[in-house]
N, CA, C and O atoms as a GROMACS GRO file, in nm:
protein
  552
    1MET      N    1   8.279  13.110   6.780
    1MET     CA    2   8.363  13.024   6.867
    1MET      C    3   8.310  13.002   7.010
    1MET      O    4   8.273  13.096   7.080
    2GLN      N    5   8.309  12.871   7.051
    2GLN     CA    6   8.247  12.826   7.172
    2GLN      C    7   8.337  12.887   7.296
    2GLN      O    8   8.458  12.866   7.307
    3LYS      N    9   8.265  12.957   7.378
    3LYS     CA   10   8.334  12.997   7.496
    3LYS      C   11   8.386  12.888   7.596
    3LYS      O   12   8.301  12.809   7.639
    4GLN      N   13   8.529  12.875   7.641
    4GLN     CA   14   8.580  12.763   7.729
    4GLN      C   15   8.566  12.801   7.861
    4GLN      O   16   8.591  12.918   7.888
    5THR      N   17   8.527  12.719   7.959
    5THR     CA   18   8.504  12.763   8.077
    5THR      C   19   8.632  12.721   8.169
    5THR      O   20   8.652  12.600   8.162
    6LEU      N   21   8.708  12.779   8.241
    6LEU     CA   22   8.821  12.764   8.324
    6LEU      C   23   8.776  12.718   8.446
    6LEU      O   24   8.673  12.755   8.501
    7VAL      N   25   8.871  12.622   8.495
    7VAL     CA   26   8.862  12.578   8.629
    7VAL      C   27   8.936  12.670   8.729
    7VAL      O   28   9.057  12.693   8.718
    8GLY      N   29   8.858  12.722   8.829
    8GLY     CA   30   8.909  12.828   8.921
    8GLY      C   31   8.975  12.765   9.036
    8GLY      O   32   8.972  12.645   9.062
    9SER      N   33   9.036  12.857   9.104
    9SER     CA   34   9.118  12.824   9.222
    9SER      C   35   9.042  12.748   9.349
    9SER      O   36   9.088  12.665   9.426
   10LYS      N   37   8.897  12.814   9.341
   10LYS     CA   38   8.815  12.740   9.446
   10LYS      C   39   8.776  12.593   9.396
   10LYS      O   40   8.774  12.502   9.479
   11GLU      N   41   8.748  12.571   9.283
   11GLU     CA   42   8.722  12.450   9.232
   11GLU      C   43   8.854  12.344   9.264
   11GLU      O   44   8.835  12.237   9.322
   12ILE      N   45   8.965  12.380   9.225
   12ILE     CA   46   9.081  12.316   9.247
   12ILE      C   47   9.119  12.290   9.394
   12ILE      O   48   9.158  12.178   9.428
   13GLY      N   49   9.108  12.396   9.486
   13GLY     CA   50   9.108  12.369   9.603
   13GLY      C   51   9.013  12.278   9.683
   13GLY      O   52   9.039  12.211   9.784
   14GLY      N   53   8.900  12.289   9.619
   14GLY     CA   54   8.802  12.192   9.675
   14GLY      C   55   8.833  12.043   9.638
   14GLY      O   56   8.808  11.952   9.717
   15LEU      N   57   8.892  12.020   9.509
   15LEU     CA   58   8.917  11.890   9.485
   15LEU      C   59   9.049  11.827   9.569
   15LEU      O   60   9.058  11.709   9.602
   16ILE      N   61   9.139  11.923   9.594
   16ILE     CA   62   9.252  11.906   9.690
   16ILE      C   63   9.210  11.861   9.822
   16ILE      O   64   9.261  11.763   9.876
   17ARG      N   65   9.101  11.945   9.884
   17ARG     CA   66   9.053  11.906  10.016
   17ARG      C   67   8.991  11.770   9.992
   17ARG      O   68   9.028  11.678  10.064
   18GLY      N   69   8.907  11.748   9.904
   18GLY     CA   70   8.830  11.631   9.901
   18GLY      C   71   8.921  11.497   9.875
   18GLY      O   72   8.883  11.389   9.918
   19ARG      N   73   9.028  11.509   9.811
   19ARG     CA   74   9.122  11.394   9.795
   19ARG      C   75   9.209  11.372   9.914
   19ARG      O   76   9.238  11.260   9.956
   20ARG      N   77   9.251  11.489   9.968
   20ARG     CA   78   9.330  11.477  10.082
   20ARG      C   79   9.256  11.395  10.199
   20ARG      O   80   9.304  11.298  10.256
   21LYS      N   81   9.131  11.450  10.223
   21LYS     CA   82   9.058  11.372  10.331
   21LYS      C   83   9.013  11.232  10.278
   21LYS      O   84   8.994  11.144  10.362
   22GLU      N   85   8.998  11.207  10.160
   22GLU     CA   86   8.975  11.063  10.109
   22GLU      C   87   9.100  10.974  10.138
   22GLU      O   88   9.093  10.853  10.163
   23LEU      N   89   9.202  11.040  10.132
   23LEU     CA   90   9.341  10.973  10.168
   23LEU      C   91   9.383  10.962  10.309
   23LEU      O   92   9.477  10.888  10.339
   24GLY      N   93   9.313  11.039  10.408
   24GLY     CA   94   9.337  11.047  10.545
   24GLY      C   95   9.459  11.127  10.567
   24GLY      O   96   9.518  11.108  10.674
   25LEU      N   97   9.506  11.214  10.484
   25LEU     CA   98   9.596  11.312  10.512
   25LEU      C   99   9.558  11.416  10.581
   25LEU      O  100   9.444  11.457  10.563
   26SER      N  101   9.642  11.482  10.672
   26SER     CA  102   9.602  11.610  10.758
   26SER      C  103   9.671  11.718  10.665
   26SER      O  104   9.753  11.702  10.574
   27GLN      N  105   9.616  11.830  10.714
   27GLN     CA  106   9.694  11.949  10.622
   27GLN      C  107   9.820  11.970  10.655
   27GLN      O  108   9.900  12.022  10.577
   28GLU      N  109   9.847  11.933  10.770
   28GLU     CA  110  10.010  11.946  10.828
   28GLU      C  111  10.090  11.835  10.758
   28GLU      O  112  10.207  11.860  10.730
   29HIS      N  113  10.043  11.727  10.730
   29HIS     CA  114  10.125  11.623  10.651
   29HIS      C  115  10.119  11.677  10.518
   29HIS      O  116  10.233  11.680  10.471
   30LEU      N  117  10.035  11.718  10.441
   30LEU     CA  118  10.037  11.764  10.302
   30LEU      C  119  10.124  11.892  10.282
   30LEU      O  120  10.188  11.917  10.179
   31ALA      N  121  10.116  11.980  10.405
   31ALA     CA  122  10.211  12.117  10.406
   31ALA      C  123  10.368  12.043  10.406
   31ALA      O  124  10.457  12.081  10.329
   32GLU      N  125  10.385  11.948  10.491
   32GLU     CA  126  10.518  11.893  10.513
   32GLU      C  127  10.559  11.843  10.365
   32GLU      O  128  10.673  11.871  10.327
   33ILE      N  129  10.490  11.784  10.297
   33ILE     CA  130  10.526  11.734  10.168
   33ILE      C  131  10.537  11.838  10.060
   33ILE      O  132  10.610  11.820   9.962
   34LEU      N  133  10.464  11.949  10.077
   34LEU     CA  134  10.475  12.058   9.987
   34LEU      C  135  10.581  12.156  10.030
   34LEU      O  136  10.608  12.248   9.954
   35ASP      N  137  10.647  12.143  10.152
   35ASP     CA  138  10.724  12.246  10.190
   35ASP      C  139  10.681  12.370  10.213
   35ASP      O  140  10.749  12.468  10.184
   36VAL      N  141  10.549  12.378  10.275
   36VAL     CA  142  10.478  12.504  10.316
   36VAL      C  143  10.413  12.498  10.450
   36VAL      O  144  10.414  12.390  10.510
   37SER      N  145  10.362  12.596  10.499
   37SER     CA  146  10.290  12.594  10.622
   37SER      C  147  10.150  12.524  10.582
   37SER      O  148  10.100  12.518  10.469
   38TYR      N  149  10.103  12.474  10.702
   38TYR     CA  150   9.955  12.415  10.702
   38TYR      C  151   9.860  12.526  10.671
   38TYR      O  152   9.753  12.502  10.616
   39GLN      N  153   9.897  12.654  10.707
   39GLN     CA  154   9.820  12.786  10.670
   39GLN      C  155   9.803  12.800  10.530
   39GLN      O  156   9.698  12.835  10.476
   40GLN      N  157   9.934  12.766  10.458
   40GLN     CA  158   9.918  12.796  10.317
   40GLN      C  159   9.838  12.680  10.254
   40GLN      O  160   9.768  12.703  10.156
   41VAL      N  161   9.846  12.560  10.306
   41VAL     CA  162   9.754  12.442  10.263
   41VAL      C  163   9.604  12.505  10.269
   41VAL      O  164   9.520  12.495  10.179
   42GLN      N  165   9.589  12.566  10.382
   42GLN     CA  166   9.426  12.598  10.382
   42GLN      C  167   9.405  12.703  10.290
   42GLN      O  168   9.294  12.713  10.238
   43ARG      N  169   9.503  12.789  10.259
   43ARG     CA  170   9.458  12.908  10.143
   43ARG      C  171   9.449  12.831  10.003
   43ARG      O  172   9.373  12.871   9.915
   44TYR      N  173   9.522  12.731   9.989
   44TYR     CA  174   9.515  12.657   9.846
   44TYR      C  175   9.380  12.597   9.862
   44TYR      O  176   9.300  12.626   9.772
   45GLU      N  177   9.337  12.519   9.959
   45GLU     CA  178   9.204  12.453   9.976
   45GLU      C  179   9.097  12.559   9.961
   45GLU      O  180   9.004  12.531   9.886
   46SER      N  181   9.097  12.664  10.015
   46SER     CA  182   8.983  12.773   9.988
   46SER      C  183   8.979  12.843   9.880
   46SER      O  184   8.879  12.909   9.850
   47GLY      N  185   9.094  12.839   9.801
   47GLY     CA  186   9.107  12.900   9.658
   47GLY      C  187   9.156  13.038   9.689
   47GLY      O  188   9.169  13.110   9.590
   48ARG      N  189   9.192  13.097   9.825
   48ARG     CA  190   9.248  13.231   9.835
   48ARG      C  191   9.374  13.252   9.753
   48ARG      O  192   9.396  13.355   9.691
   49ASN      N  193   9.454  13.146   9.757
   49ASN     CA  194   9.593  13.116   9.697
   49ASN      C  195   9.592  13.039   9.583
   49ASN      O  196   9.537  12.929   9.586
   50LYS      N  197   9.648  13.083   9.475
   50LYS     CA  198   9.650  13.001   9.352
   50LYS      C  199   9.787  12.919   9.351
   50LYS      O  200   9.889  12.971   9.397
   51LEU      N  201   9.788  12.805   9.304
   51LEU     CA  202   9.891  12.721   9.283
   51LEU      C  203   9.966  12.733   9.140
   51LEU      O  204   9.906  12.735   9.033
   52ASP      N  205  10.101  12.741   9.155
   52ASP     CA  206  10.179  12.733   9.024
   52ASP      C  207  10.184  12.610   8.985
   52ASP      O  208  10.156  12.515   9.058
   53ALA      N  209  10.227  12.599   8.846
   53ALA     CA  210  10.231  12.451   8.787
   53ALA      C  211  10.315  12.352   8.856
   53ALA      O  212  10.292  12.231   8.860
   54GLU      N  213  10.422  12.419   8.914
   54GLU     CA  214  10.513  12.311   8.987
   54GLU      C  215  10.448  12.254   9.120
   54GLU      O  216  10.450  12.134   9.148
   55LYS      N  217  10.390  12.350   9.196
   55LYS     CA  218  10.337  12.289   9.322
   55LYS      C  219  10.212  12.215   9.291
   55LYS      O  220  10.179  12.126   9.369
   56LEU      N  221  10.131  12.244   9.177
   56LEU     CA  222  10.016  12.161   9.147
   56LEU      C  223  10.063  12.004   9.104
   56LEU      O  224   9.996  11.906   9.136
   57GLN      N  225  10.187  11.996   9.026
   57GLN     CA  226  10.236  11.868   9.011
   57GLN      C  227  10.271  11.795   9.117
   57GLN      O  228  10.252  11.673   9.113
   58ILE      N  229  10.336  11.865   9.245
   58ILE     CA  230  10.348  11.798   9.361
   58ILE      C  231  10.261  11.765   9.435
   58ILE      O  232  10.280  11.669   9.510
   59VAL      N  233  10.144  11.832   9.436
   59VAL     CA  234  10.011  11.818   9.489
   59VAL      C  235   9.940  11.694   9.439
   59VAL      O  236   9.885  11.612   9.512
   60ALA      N  237   9.948  11.688   9.311
   60ALA     CA  238   9.890  11.573   9.244
   60ALA      C  239   9.958  11.441   9.276
   60ALA      O  240   9.896  11.336   9.292
   61GLN      N  241  10.106  11.455   9.285
   61GLN     CA  242  10.181  11.340   9.326
   61GLN      C  243  10.147  11.296   9.463
   61GLN      O  244  10.126  11.177   9.488
   62ALA      N  245  10.141  11.382   9.547
   62ALA     CA  246  10.124  11.362   9.701
   62ALA      C  247   9.979  11.279   9.714
   62ALA      O  248   9.963  11.177   9.781
   63LEU      N  249   9.878  11.349   9.632
   63LEU     CA  250   9.742  11.276   9.641
   63LEU      C  251   9.701  11.174   9.551
   63LEU      O  252   9.583  11.142   9.532
   64GLN      N  253   9.810  11.119   9.490
   64GLN     CA  254   9.818  11.009   9.396
   64GLN      C  255   9.719  11.030   9.274
   64GLN      O  256   9.661  10.929   9.236
   65VAL      N  257   9.697  11.131   9.219
   65VAL     CA  258   9.617  11.162   9.106
   65VAL      C  259   9.698  11.236   8.990
   65VAL      O  260   9.796  11.308   9.006
   66PRO      N  261   9.635  11.204   8.870
   66PRO     CA  262   9.705  11.288   8.756
   66PRO      C  263   9.675  11.433   8.780
   66PRO      O  264   9.579  11.468   8.849
   67VAL      N  265   9.770  11.532   8.714
   67VAL     CA  266   9.743  11.662   8.722
   67VAL      C  267   9.581  11.685   8.650
   67VAL      O  268   9.495  11.758   8.701
   68SER      N  269   9.567  11.619   8.542
   68SER     CA  270   9.430  11.632   8.475
   68SER      C  271   9.314  11.625   8.571
   68SER      O  272   9.202  11.665   8.537
   69TYR      N  273   9.340  11.571   8.701
   69TYR     CA  274   9.207  11.542   8.800
   69TYR      C  275   9.168  11.668   8.831
   69TYR      O  276   9.051  11.681   8.869
   70PHE      N  277   9.246  11.776   8.823
   70PHE     CA  278   9.194  11.915   8.884
   70PHE      C  279   9.139  11.994   8.758
   70PHE      O  280   9.104  12.110   8.779
   71PHE      N  281   9.127  11.947   8.640
   71PHE     CA  282   9.072  12.027   8.535
   71PHE      C  283   8.972  11.965   8.464
   71PHE      O  284   8.997  11.929   8.349
   72GLY      N  285   8.852  11.945   8.517
   72GLY     CA  286   8.727  11.877   8.458
   72GLY      C  287   8.711  11.745   8.424
   72GLY      O  288   8.698  11.665   8.517
   73LYS      N  289   8.709  11.702   8.307
   73LYS     CA  290   8.658  11.573   8.280
   73LYS      C  291   8.731  11.450   8.329
   73LYS      O  292   8.681  11.337   8.326
   74GLY      N  293   8.866  11.482   8.380
   74GLY     CA  294   8.943  11.385   8.444
   74GLY      C  295   8.926  11.379   8.592
   74GLY      O  296   8.994  11.303   8.661
   75ALA      N  297   8.830  11.466   8.643
   75ALA     CA  298   8.832  11.490   8.789
   75ALA      C  299   8.794  11.362   8.866
   75ALA      O  300   8.824  11.345   8.984
   76GLY      N  301   8.716  11.261   8.778
   76GLY     CA  302   8.678  11.146   8.871
   76GLY      C  303   8.776  11.038   8.865
   76GLY      O  304   8.750  10.931   8.920
   77ILE      N  305   8.895  11.057   8.798
   77ILE     CA  306   8.985  10.938   8.764
   77ILE      C  307   9.098  10.962   8.876
   77ILE      O  308   9.149  11.072   8.901
   78VAL      N  309   9.124  10.852   8.933
   78VAL     CA  310   9.244  10.840   9.039
   78VAL      C  311   9.340  10.758   8.990
   78VAL      O  312   9.317  10.652   8.932
   79ALA      N  313   9.458  10.808   9.015
   79ALA     CA  314   9.566  10.744   8.959
   79ALA      C  315   9.593  10.597   9.020
   79ALA      O  316   9.558  10.577   9.136
   80GLU      N  317   9.655  10.492   8.944
   80GLU     CA  318   9.670  10.373   8.993
   80GLU      C  319   9.760  10.388   9.116
   80GLU      O  320   9.816  10.496   9.130
   81GLN      N  321   9.778  10.298   9.203
   81GLN     CA  322   9.860  10.295   9.318
   81GLN      C  323  10.002  10.274   9.269
   81GLN      O  324  10.034  10.178   9.200
   82PRO      N  325  10.077  10.360   9.306
   82PRO     CA  326  10.235  10.350   9.255
   82PRO      C  327  10.280  10.218   9.295
   82PRO      O  328  10.243  10.177   9.406
   83GLU      N  329  10.373  10.126   9.205
   83GLU     CA  330  10.438  10.020   9.250
   83GLU      C  331  10.518  10.028   9.364
   83GLU      O  332  10.584  10.131   9.369
   84PRO      N  333  10.533   9.947   9.459
   84PRO     CA  334  10.664   9.966   9.555
   84PRO      C  335  10.782   9.935   9.516
   84PRO      O  336  10.801   9.852   9.427
   85TYR      N  337  10.869   9.994   9.573
   85TYR     CA  338  11.013   9.973   9.507
   85TYR      C  339  11.069   9.845   9.607
   85TYR      O  340  11.054   9.838   9.729
   86PHE      N  341  11.124   9.769   9.538
   86PHE     CA  342  11.226   9.650   9.595
   86PHE      C  343  11.351   9.644   9.540
   86PHE      O  344  11.377   9.658   9.421
   87SER      N  345  11.434   9.621   9.636
   87SER     CA  346  11.578   9.611   9.601
   87SER      C  347  11.570   9.450   9.506
   87SER      O  348  11.482   9.364   9.510
   88PRO      N  349  11.688   9.452   9.430
   88PRO     CA  350  11.691   9.339   9.367
   88PRO      C  351  11.687   9.205   9.442
   88PRO      O  352  11.627   9.114   9.386
   89GLU      N  353  11.745   9.182   9.565
   89GLU     CA  354  11.701   9.076   9.647
   89GLU      C  355  11.588   9.074   9.693
   89GLU      O  356  11.540   8.960   9.696
   90GLU      N  357  11.512   9.166   9.736
   90GLU     CA  358  11.378   9.156   9.756
   90GLU      C  359  11.289   9.115   9.681
   90GLU      O  360  11.198   9.042   9.718
   91ALA      N  361  11.308   9.162   9.551
   91ALA     CA  362  11.228   9.118   9.426
   91ALA      C  363  11.260   8.962   9.398
   91ALA      O  364  11.171   8.882   9.367
   92LYS      N  365  11.393   8.928   9.413
   92LYS     CA  366  11.422   8.789   9.376
   92LYS      C  367  11.355   8.674   9.498
   92LYS      O  368  11.318   8.559   9.475
   93LEU      N  369  11.353   8.740   9.622
   93LEU     CA  370  11.274   8.670   9.713
   93LEU      C  371  11.123   8.668   9.702
   93LEU      O  372  11.059   8.568   9.733
   94LEU      N  373  11.075   8.762   9.665
   94LEU     CA  374  10.935   8.761   9.647
   94LEU      C  375  10.894   8.696   9.531
   94LEU      O  376  10.788   8.634   9.534
   95LYS      N  377  10.962   8.700   9.429
   95LYS     CA  378  10.938   8.617   9.294
   95LYS      C  379  10.933   8.473   9.323
   95LYS      O  380  10.844   8.404   9.272
   96TYR      N  381  11.036   8.414   9.413
   96TYR     CA  382  11.048   8.279   9.440
   96TYR      C  383  10.918   8.230   9.538
   96TYR      O  384  10.842   8.134   9.521
   97PHE      N  385  10.921   8.336   9.655
   97PHE     CA  386  10.802   8.299   9.736
   97PHE      C  387  10.673   8.295   9.674
   97PHE      O  388  10.590   8.217   9.721
   98ARG      N  389  10.642   8.368   9.574
   98ARG     CA  390  10.507   8.348   9.522
   98ARG      C  391  10.492   8.222   9.450
   98ARG      O  392  10.378   8.174   9.442
   99ARG      N  393  10.602   8.156   9.391
   99ARG     CA  394  10.594   8.036   9.338
   99ARG      C  395  10.574   7.926   9.434
   99ARG      O  396  10.545   7.815   9.390
  100ILE      N  397  10.586   7.944   9.550
  100ILE     CA  398  10.553   7.836   9.653
  100ILE      C  399  10.426   7.819   9.689
  100ILE      O  400  10.365   7.905   9.752
  101THR      N  401  10.371   7.699   9.652
  101THR     CA  402  10.219   7.664   9.649
  101THR      C  403  10.183   7.602   9.779
  101THR      O  404  10.070   7.617   9.826
  102ASP      N  405  10.276   7.532   9.840
  102ASP     CA  406  10.234   7.458   9.958
  102ASP      C  407  10.234   7.558  10.075
  102ASP      O  408  10.331   7.631  10.098
  103ARG      N  409  10.130   7.558  10.144
  103ARG     CA  410  10.120   7.645  10.270
  103ARG      C  411  10.205   7.627  10.365
  103ARG      O  412  10.258   7.727  10.414
  104ASP      N  413  10.237   7.506  10.410
  104ASP     CA  414  10.351   7.479  10.522
  104ASP      C  415  10.493   7.523  10.476
  104ASP      O  416  10.577   7.568  10.554
  105ALA      N  417  10.512   7.509  10.356
  105ALA     CA  418  10.645   7.565  10.296
  105ALA      C  419  10.646   7.724  10.316
  105ALA      O  420  10.745   7.782  10.361
  106ARG      N  421  10.540   7.783  10.281
  106ARG     CA  422  10.534   7.921  10.278
  106ARG      C  423  10.548   7.966  10.425
  106ARG      O  424  10.612   8.069  10.446
  107SER      N  425  10.496   7.899  10.528
  107SER     CA  426  10.503   7.930  10.667
  107SER      C  427  10.656   7.902  10.712
  107SER      O  428  10.709   7.980  10.790
  108ALA      N  429  10.718   7.804  10.668
  108ALA     CA  430  10.857   7.777  10.693
  108ALA      C  431  10.938   7.876  10.645
  108ALA      O  432  11.021   7.921  10.724
  109VAL      N  433  10.932   7.924  10.524
  109VAL     CA  434  11.005   8.046  10.469
  109VAL      C  435  10.999   8.160  10.562
  109VAL      O  436  11.099   8.218  10.603
  110ILE      N  437  10.859   8.195  10.598
  110ILE     CA  438  10.843   8.326  10.688
  110ILE      C  439  10.907   8.317  10.822
  110ILE      O  440  10.970   8.408  10.875
  111ASN      N  441  10.882   8.186  10.877
  111ASN     CA  442  10.943   8.156  11.016
  111ASN      C  443  11.116   8.173  10.994
  111ASN      O  444  11.186   8.241  11.070
  112MET      N  445  11.159   8.113  10.896
  112MET     CA  446  11.300   8.123  10.882
  112MET      C  447  11.355   8.269  10.860
  112MET      O  448  11.462   8.305  10.910
  113ALA      N  449  11.269   8.359  10.776
  113ALA     CA  450  11.314   8.498  10.780
  113ALA      C  451  11.292   8.557  10.906
  113ALA      O  452  11.377   8.636  10.949
  114ARG      N  453  11.175   8.527  10.982
  114ARG     CA  454  11.176   8.594  11.111
  114ARG      C  455  11.284   8.553  11.198
  114ARG      O  456  11.346   8.644  11.254
  115LEU      N  457  11.323   8.420  11.222
  115LEU     CA  458  11.434   8.396  11.304
  115LEU      C  459  11.565   8.441  11.256
  115LEU      O  460  11.654   8.466  11.337
  116LEU      N  461  11.583   8.454  11.115
  116LEU     CA  462  11.730   8.528  11.081
  116LEU      C  463  11.725   8.682  11.113
  116LEU      O  464  11.820   8.746  11.159
  117GLN      N  465  11.610   8.729  11.085
  117GLN     CA  466  11.597   8.887  11.130
  117GLN      C  467  11.660   8.896  11.282
  117GLN      O  468  11.746   8.978  11.315
  118LYS      N  469  11.602   8.800  11.364
  118LYS     CA  470  11.620   8.812  11.522
  118LYS      C  471  11.770   8.797  11.557
  118LYS      O  472  11.819   8.840  11.662
  119ARG      N  473  11.838   8.730  11.458
  119ARG     CA  474  11.995   8.708  11.486
  119ARG      C  475  12.068   8.799  11.406
  119ARG      O  476  12.185   8.770  11.383
  120ASN      N  477  12.020   8.904  11.360
  120ASN     CA  478  12.078   9.018  11.287
  120ASN      C  479  12.183   9.082  11.386
  120ASN      O  480  12.134   9.140  11.483
  121PRO      N  481  12.311   9.080  11.374
  121PRO     CA  482  12.395   9.132  11.488
  121PRO      C  483  12.414   9.280  11.482
  121PRO      O  484  12.495   9.327  11.562
  122VAL      N  485  12.348   9.366  11.393
  122VAL     CA  486  12.364   9.508  11.377
  122VAL      C  487  12.270   9.580  11.436
  122VAL      O  488  12.223   9.682  11.384
  123GLY      N  489  12.231   9.529  11.563
  123GLY     CA  490  12.115   9.604  11.648
  123GLY      C  491  12.009   9.622  11.576
  123GLY      O  492  11.957   9.733  11.578
  124GLY      N  493  11.950   9.517  11.495
  124GLY     CA  494  11.816   9.513  11.427
  124GLY      C  495  11.834   9.611  11.304
  124GLY      O  496  11.721   9.638  11.262
  125GLN      N  497  11.923   9.670  11.236
  125GLN     CA  498  11.939   9.733  11.136
  125GLN      C  499  11.941   9.650  11.020
  125GLN      O  500  11.987   9.537  11.033
  126PRO      N  501  11.894   9.690  10.899
  126PRO     CA  502  11.900   9.602  10.789
  126PRO      C  503  12.036   9.597  10.747
  126PRO      O  504  12.114   9.686  10.778
  127LEU      N  505  12.069   9.501  10.681
  127LEU     CA  506  12.194   9.468  10.640
  127LEU      C  507  12.219   9.549  10.504
  127LEU      O  508  12.164   9.521  10.397
  128THR      N  509  12.315   9.658  10.523
  128THR     CA  510  12.356   9.727  10.426
  128THR      C  511  12.527   9.733  10.412
  128THR      O  512  12.599   9.689  10.501
  129ARG      N  513  12.572   9.786  10.305
  129ARG     CA  514  12.729   9.772  10.285
  129ARG      C  515  12.801   9.852  10.423
  129ARG      O  516  12.909   9.819  10.471
  130ASP      N  517  12.724   9.950  10.466
  130ASP     CA  518  12.780  10.015  10.599
  130ASP      C  519  12.761   9.939  10.718
  130ASP      O  520  12.842   9.948  10.811
  131ASN      N  521  12.663   9.866  10.725
  131ASN     CA  522  12.642   9.773  10.852
  131ASN      C  523  12.731   9.661  10.826
  131ASN      O  524  12.790   9.610  10.921
  132LEU      N  525  12.746   9.616  10.710
  132LEU     CA  526  12.842   9.490  10.689
  132LEU      C  527  12.994   9.544  10.734
  132LEU      O  528  13.058   9.468  10.808
  133LYS      N  529  13.047   9.657  10.698
  133LYS     CA  530  13.157   9.700  10.734
  133LYS      C  531  13.171   9.707  10.890
  133LYS      O  532  13.268   9.655  10.945
  134ARG      N  533  13.073   9.772  10.960
  134ARG     CA  534  13.080   9.785  11.099
  134ARG      C  535  13.093   9.639  11.159
  134ARG      O  536  13.173   9.620  11.250
  135ARG      N  537  13.011   9.532  11.107
  135ARG     CA  538  13.005   9.410  11.139
  135ARG      C  539  13.136   9.345  11.147
  135ARG      O  540  13.177   9.287  11.247
  136GLU      N  541  13.200   9.359  11.035
  136GLU     CA  542  13.348   9.333  11.006
  136GLU      C  543  13.435   9.378  11.114
  136GLU      O  544  13.528   9.313  11.160
  137SER      N  545  13.406   9.467  11.142
  137SER     CA  546  13.512   9.564  11.235
  137SER      C  547  13.514   9.504  11.384
  137SER      O  548  13.608   9.513  11.463
  138LEU      N  549  13.394   9.443  11.402
  138LEU     CA  550  13.359   9.391  11.545
  138LEU      C  551  13.461   9.285  11.582
  138LEU      O  552  13.454   9.229  11.691
   0.00000   0.00000   0.00000
């Protein structure tokens, strides 16, 4: 039977450090995401402390990589950038905007959106149900 090599805490920590730096994240920022101290992140990165399965999944999400990134063959594979979330209204606006081919028309839509947001009477806050209720009570 062939002996299987295991990935150790030092190797995983090195991959965490490398990917964190690649993304421009500080240890403090990663610590905030993980809900630990930055010293704990230092211990993870040095391999002094081991990550449990749950924390490793959170680290992978924060670093935008699959968990398999930390275990050998998949180490060079980076996850695709997650799709941004758009509200139904934003998605509809973007869908129609992308269909506009005329440059002047696109500029007009952008200018109209800019002007409309300046007229927003709710202190520059995005229009939400709560903001609309406040607006109606004025």
